[in-house]
C-alpha angles and dihedrals in degrees: 000000000000091000091053092050092049091048092051091048090052091048092050090049091049093051099043106039123082096191118099093219094053090045091054091047090052090052089051091052090051092050092049090049090053090048091050090052091052093049092047092049091048091050091048093053095037097241132121095225092100092056092049090051089049090056089054090049090051091052091050091048091053091053090047091052093052094049091043092052091052089050092049092049092049093049091048092051093048102040106014086235138082095215116134092220090064090058092062088078088068089078107102 
């Protein structure tokens, strides 16, 4: 139940915010909610598969943070802002 609430909060943050940093934080909350669901399911069924999946989710989150930080730094250098709407001028 907690994982579902966290996932919905992350989804709402992803859909409503226009700041790249808050968008990346919302994605992190959603990934952690999915990891919590895996761990809870693994504990419920008495298997370690949920913990293994959580380790994969943590590795993916670390890669997402590094790519996201590079994106934020590039947007800030180009536009002096981290607003997603400014990034739409990168098309073309």
